[in-house]
C-alpha positions as CSV (number, residue, x, y, z in Angstrom):
1,M,91.5,107.8,128.7
2,Q,93.0,109.9,126.4
3,P,90.9,109.9,123.0
4,L,93.6,112.3,120.7
5,R,96.2,109.8,121.5
6,G,94.2,106.8,121.1
7,I,93.3,108.1,117.6
8,T,96.6,109.2,116.4
9,Y,97.7,105.6,117.5
10,K,95.2,104.5,115.8
11,L,95.8,106.3,112.4
12,I,99.4,105.2,112.6
13,A,98.4,101.5,112.9
14,V,96.2,102.2,109.6
15,M,99.0,103.5,108.2
16,C,101.7,100.7,109.0
17,F,99.0,98.3,107.4
18,I,98.6,99.6,104.2
19,V,102.5,100.4,103.8
20,M,102.8,96.8,104.4
21,Q,100.4,95.8,102.2
22,S,102.1,98.3,99.5
23,L,105.6,96.2,100.1
24,V,103.8,92.9,99.8
25,K,102.2,94.2,96.3
26,W,105.4,95.0,94.8
27,V,107.2,91.8,95.4
28,S,104.3,89.5,94.6
29,K,104.8,89.5,90.7
30,D,107.9,87.4,91.9
31,I,106.9,86.1,95.9
32,P,104.2,83.7,96.6
33,A,101.8,85.1,99.3
34,G,102.1,82.4,101.7
35,E,106.2,83.1,101.4
36,A,105.2,86.7,102.1
37,V,103.2,85.3,104.8
38,F,106.0,83.6,106.5
39,F,107.9,87.0,106.3
40,R,105.3,88.9,107.9
41,S,104.5,86.8,110.8
42,L,108.1,85.7,111.3
43,F,109.7,89.6,111.6
44,A,106.5,90.8,113.4
45,L,107.7,88.2,116.4
46,P,110.5,90.4,117.4
47,V,108.5,93.2,118.1
48,I,105.7,91.8,119.6
49,V,108.1,89.9,122.2
50,A,109.9,93.6,122.5
51,W,106.6,95.3,123.2
52,L,105.3,92.5,125.9
53,A,108.8,92.7,127.8
54,M,108.0,96.5,127.9
55,R,104.7,96.5,129.2
56,G,105.7,93.5,131.4
57,D,103.4,91.5,130.0
58,L,105.7,88.6,128.4
59,R,104.8,86.4,130.9
60,T,101.1,86.2,130.2
61,G,101.5,86.7,126.9
62,L,103.4,82.6,126.9
63,K,100.5,81.9,129.2
64,V,97.7,79.4,127.4
65,A,94.6,78.4,128.6
66,R,92.7,76.9,125.7
67,P,96.0,75.7,123.3
68,M,92.9,74.3,120.5
69,D,91.7,78.0,120.5
70,H,94.8,79.2,119.3
71,V,95.5,76.6,116.6
72,W,92.3,77.5,115.4
73,R,92.1,81.4,115.1
74,G,95.7,80.9,113.4
75,F,94.4,78.4,111.0
76,I,91.7,81.0,109.9
77,G,93.6,84.2,110.5
78,T,96.6,83.1,108.3
79,C,94.2,81.9,105.8
80,A,92.7,85.4,105.7
81,M,96.2,87.0,106.0
82,G,97.5,85.0,102.5
83,M,94.2,85.1,100.6
84,M,94.7,89.0,100.9
85,F,98.3,88.8,99.7
86,G,97.2,86.4,97.4
87,G,94.8,89.2,96.1
88,L,97.0,92.1,96.4
89,A,98.8,90.3,93.1
90,F,96.0,91.1,90.7
91,L,93.7,94.0,91.8
92,P,94.9,98.0,92.8
93,L,95.7,98.5,96.5
94,P,92.3,100.6,96.7
95,E,89.9,97.9,95.7
96,V,91.7,95.4,97.9
97,T,91.1,97.9,100.7
98,A,87.3,98.3,99.3
99,L,86.8,94.7,99.4
100,T,88.1,94.1,103.1
101,Y,86.0,96.4,104.5
102,A,83.4,93.5,104.1
103,M,84.6,92.5,107.2
104,P,83.0,94.4,110.0
105,L,80.1,93.8,108.1
106,L,80.6,89.7,108.0
107,V,81.1,89.7,111.9
108,V,78.0,90.5,112.7
109,V,76.3,88.0,110.2
110,F,78.5,85.9,112.2
111,A,78.1,87.1,115.4
112,A,74.3,86.5,115.2
113,M,74.9,82.7,113.5
114,F,77.6,81.7,116.3
115,L,77.4,83.5,119.0
116,D,73.5,83.7,119.6
117,E,74.5,87.6,119.2
118,R,70.7,89.7,118.6
119,V,70.7,91.7,115.5
120,G,68.0,94.1,114.8
121,L,66.2,95.3,111.5
122,F,69.0,98.5,111.8
123,R,71.9,96.8,111.2
124,I,70.6,94.0,109.5
125,G,69.9,96.6,106.7
126,A,73.1,98.6,107.1
127,V,75.0,95.0,106.3
128,A,72.7,94.6,103.1
129,L,73.4,98.1,102.5
130,G,77.6,97.1,102.7
131,L,77.2,94.0,100.8
132,T,75.3,96.0,97.9
133,G,78.6,97.7,98.0
134,V,80.5,94.8,98.1
135,M,78.7,93.5,94.9
136,I,79.3,97.4,93.1
137,V,82.7,96.9,93.8
138,L,82.7,93.3,92.5
139,A,80.6,93.2,89.5
140,P,83.0,94.8,87.0
141,R,85.5,91.4,88.1
142,V,82.8,88.8,88.0
143,T,81.4,89.4,84.7
144,S,85.0,89.7,83.2
145,L,85.1,86.0,83.7
146,G,85.9,83.5,81.1
147,G,87.1,86.4,79.1
148,E,90.8,87.6,78.8
149,T,93.3,86.1,80.8
150,V,94.4,89.1,82.6
151,K,90.8,90.1,83.4
152,T,90.4,86.4,84.5
153,M,93.0,86.5,87.0
154,E,91.8,90.1,88.1
155,A,88.4,88.5,89.1
156,V,90.2,85.2,90.5
157,G,91.9,87.9,92.9
158,A,88.8,89.5,93.4
159,V,87.2,86.2,95.1
160,I,90.5,85.6,96.8
161,V,90.2,88.5,98.6
162,L,86.3,88.6,99.8
163,L,87.1,85.1,101.0
164,G,89.9,86.1,103.1
165,A,87.6,89.2,104.2
166,V,84.9,85.9,105.4
167,C,88.1,84.5,107.1
168,G,88.9,87.5,108.4
169,A,85.2,87.7,110.3
170,L,85.7,84.1,111.6
171,A,89.3,85.1,113.2
172,Q,87.5,88.5,115.0
173,I,84.6,86.1,116.1
174,F,87.2,83.3,117.9
175,I,88.7,86.1,118.7
176,R,85.8,87.7,120.3
177,K,85.3,84.1,122.1
178,M,88.8,83.4,123.0
179,V,88.8,87.0,125.4
180,Q,86.6,85.2,127.7
181,T,89.5,82.8,128.9
182,E,93.0,83.8,127.4
183,E,95.0,87.3,127.5
184,V,95.0,89.7,124.8
185,S,98.9,90.0,124.6
186,A,98.7,85.9,124.6
187,I,96.3,86.3,120.9
188,V,98.7,88.5,119.4
189,F,101.9,86.5,120.2
190,W,100.2,83.0,119.6
191,F,99.2,84.2,116.6
192,S,102.3,85.4,114.9
193,C,103.7,81.5,116.0
194,T,101.2,80.1,114.6
195,S,100.9,81.7,111.2
196,T,104.9,81.7,110.9
197,L,104.7,77.7,111.4
198,M,101.5,77.5,109.0
199,A,102.9,79.6,106.5
200,L,106.0,76.6,106.1
201,L,103.1,74.4,105.0
202,T,103.1,76.3,101.5
203,V,106.4,75.5,100.4
204,P,106.0,72.4,98.6
205,F,103.5,74.7,96.5
206,G,106.9,76.7,95.9
207,W,108.5,79.6,97.5
208,A,110.9,81.9,95.4
209,M,114.3,83.1,96.5
210,P,114.2,86.9,97.0
211,T,116.6,89.4,95.9
212,P,118.5,91.4,98.4
213,V,115.7,94.0,97.8
214,Q,113.2,92.0,97.7
215,A,114.2,90.5,101.3
216,V,114.0,93.8,102.8
217,A,111.1,94.9,101.5
218,L,109.9,91.5,103.0
219,V,111.7,91.8,106.4
220,A,110.1,95.2,106.3
221,C,106.8,94.0,106.2
222,G,106.9,91.8,109.5
223,V,108.5,94.8,111.5
224,I,106.1,97.4,110.2
225,G,103.1,95.1,110.4
226,G,104.2,94.2,114.4
227,V,104.2,98.0,115.0
228,G,101.0,98.1,113.6
229,Q,100.1,95.7,116.1
230,I,101.4,97.1,118.6
231,F,99.5,100.6,117.8
232,L,96.4,98.8,116.9
233,T,96.1,97.1,120.4
234,S,97.7,100.3,121.8
235,S,94.7,102.5,120.7
236,Y,92.2,100.8,122.2
237,R,94.3,101.7,125.7
238,F,93.7,105.3,125.2
239,A,90.1,105.9,123.8
240,D,86.9,103.7,123.1
241,A,86.1,101.4,120.7
242,S,83.6,102.8,119.3
243,L,85.8,106.4,119.2
244,V,88.8,104.9,117.4
245,A,86.9,102.2,114.7
246,P,85.7,104.9,112.1
247,F,89.6,105.8,111.4
248,D,90.0,102.1,110.1
249,Y,88.5,103.8,107.0
250,A,91.5,106.2,106.8
251,S,93.0,103.2,104.7
252,M,91.2,104.0,102.0
253,L,92.8,107.5,101.7
254,F,96.3,106.0,102.1
255,A,95.3,102.9,99.7
256,I,94.3,105.8,96.7
257,L,97.3,107.7,97.2
258,I,100.1,105.0,97.4
259,G,98.1,103.3,94.4
260,Y,98.4,106.6,92.3
261,F,101.6,107.5,93.0
262,I,103.8,104.4,93.6
263,F,101.4,102.1,91.5
264,A,99.9,104.3,88.7
265,E,96.4,103.0,90.1
266,V,93.3,105.1,89.2
267,P,90.3,104.0,91.1
268,T,87.1,104.0,88.8
269,G,83.6,105.7,89.5
270,Q,82.2,102.6,90.1
271,M,84.9,101.3,92.7
272,L,84.5,104.7,94.5
273,F,80.9,104.6,95.0
274,G,80.7,101.0,95.9
275,A,83.6,101.7,98.8
276,S,81.3,105.1,100.2
277,L,78.2,102.5,100.1
278,I,80.6,100.2,102.3
279,V,81.9,102.7,104.5
280,F,78.5,104.3,105.1
281,A,77.7,100.8,106.2
282,G,80.0,100.2,108.6
283,L,80.2,103.8,110.2
284,I,76.0,102.9,110.6
285,I,76.9,99.4,112.7
286,I,80.1,101.0,114.5
287,L,77.4,103.9,115.4
288,R,74.8,100.9,116.7
289,E,77.0,99.7,118.5
290,R,77.9,102.2,120.7
291,Q,74.6,103.3,121.7
292,L,73.5,99.5,122.2
293,G,77.0,99.8,124.4
294,I,75.5,102.6,126.3
295,R,72.2,101.3,126.9
296,R,74.3,97.9,128.3
297,A,76.1,99.9,130.6
298,K,73.0,102.0,132.0
299,A,71.0,98.9,132.2
300,R,74.1,97.4,134.5
301,Q,74.2,100.4,136.7
302,A,70.6,100.1,137.1
303,K,71.0,96.5,138.6
304,T,74.1,97.4,140.9
305,P,72.7,97.9,144.0
306,H,73.3,101.3,145.9
307,N,74.2,100.9,149.1
């Protein structure tokens, strides 16, 4: 294990995803979310294929044990990406980032519902705290429903992003089940394939012809997203998940800086307070997962017969 290398790769991945989202936000006034998903998925494919070939995993990346699992994971994951991209058109980048932090909290809930994982009072309390933070972030948007058109669209954007977080959490549940029968390389490769095809279904709802500059930005979204996916996957090869997971929250710092200097967005105190509660709850859950992992490892060692 190389912890420092793992952390560095995770930070690079986080930065890649924020830059990708920033590019999507920049073109979002003219380019529909479904079209952005298409470019993001299509142009990530060459990067992923090259990476799999370099690792010698290309053959494994093409093997599928349960095809329909990939279809459903692709559908849910594409919905999550499309909703997040859609929300970027209406909300400041830091606010979208804060709302997507609800995803790991919802994973805990869905794991208990669909995977029969035991969730103690400690993690239930952390989830409740995090969801309180989500409500604090959402409150100014929800109360503006029915008011000015701009405010109403911001409220709709917030709801869309939250629904995207729900879909993202469900996608994580799918992945937890899929890794029992599928290779990680196959999950990554076929998601890009299925999301590319599913994004094409949004063509009847209206796509726009991008300008040359917008086309470059959209292609860059795919390439940068693919690079981010590679660094994210690689980070877990060099460090424990419990060590690198907290660095997901560095995305808030990146989002605030990019939002301020590129989009002239200044986060409100209420949004920052709500985001802080969500981050704190997420860190509590990560710490708890690490403790439970250590206990499970010790239990397995105790059960292993020694000669």
